[in-house]
N, C-alpha and C positions, 0 to 999 in steps of 0.2 A: 621376692613376691612377684618383681616383673621383668625378671625370665621368664616364670611360671604366661604368666599376661600375655608377654613379646610370640612364644612359644604356640599358644594358646592361638592368638591371632594370627602369626605365617598360619599354621595347619585352614584355616576356612581361608585362607586369601589363597590356600595348594589347592586349596579341594574344589576351589573353584569358586567360593560367594563371593559377593559383590564388595562388602566391608565384612562386620562383625561389630556385638553388644560392649559395651567397653559403659560401666559407669565412672560413677570421685574420679575423682586421681588417675585411672587406669586408659580415662579420656585419650590425657596430653599426651603418654606412654604412647598406645599405641599411632595416634595420630604421627610423632615423630619418627614413628618408624615407618607409618603408612601412609603418604598425603594424598588429598585426593586427582587421582577418585573414589580411591574405597573409602567407603561408607561408613560413621560411627553412627550406630547409632543408642538409643543413653537414655536408658532403667532411674531409675528409682529418683524423677526431680521433684524436689519437691520449693515452695517455695521463701524465700525469706524467710522467717515466722510462723512456719507452716509443724506442722508436729509431724518428726520424722516416720513413725509409723515400724515397723519392725526391717526399717532399709537401716544397713549400715555405711554403703559409702555412697550414702543421696548427692545431692547435689543442687543450686538452685536453676535453673532458669540461664541465667547470667551466665553464668559462672559453666554449665556445660558448651556453653558456645563460644564463648570464650578461646577453653581449652580444644575445643578443635570436631564438638559433636555434630551433626550434618541432622537424623530427627532425633527427635525427645520423647521418651513414652513418660507419659501424666500421666495416669487414673483416677486416686484416693483423693487428692486435692479441688479437683472437680468438685468429683461425685458424690462423696461426703460434704460439702459443701454447703450452706441453704442456700445460698443464690450458682448450681455452677454458668451458668450462661455468663453470674461477673467475675464467677475465680477462672474460666477459662482465659477471660477478656483482659485478665491481668497478666495473666501466663501469656500473654499472647504481646500484649504492651512489655512485658520485659522481653521481651526474644527476641521483635522489633528496636528496642533498645541496646538489646548489646549488639544488635550485627549494627547499627549504625555508627555506632562507638569502634565496629571493629572494620569499617570499611568494607563490609561482607554483603552489603545488604541488595545483593544481584536478586530481581529480584524473580530468576531461574530455580533459584536452588529456593525457593523459599512456596512451601508447601504446605496448608493447611487440612 
């Protein structure tokens, strides 16, 4: 599986893409092979304790940041929450905490 992931990521970069989409464990595999400025967008983000819905390779916001993701795709955990604004705030707080822990809280990299 790792070889397949890396082949696809390499093909994206060779085709002129600025980065790749990687979920779960694939984030770390891609980040090790493609350091920044390559961009990693990670879907399937689920806060701890949230339903994983149909995602098989989900991860938490903090774990995705720790593994090297640059952008997180979060949908249902916010949209299906009774209070979407509060759900988004909790996720942002988790992301901020992960960035602070990693020492990577560079304002130029944070985009809401």
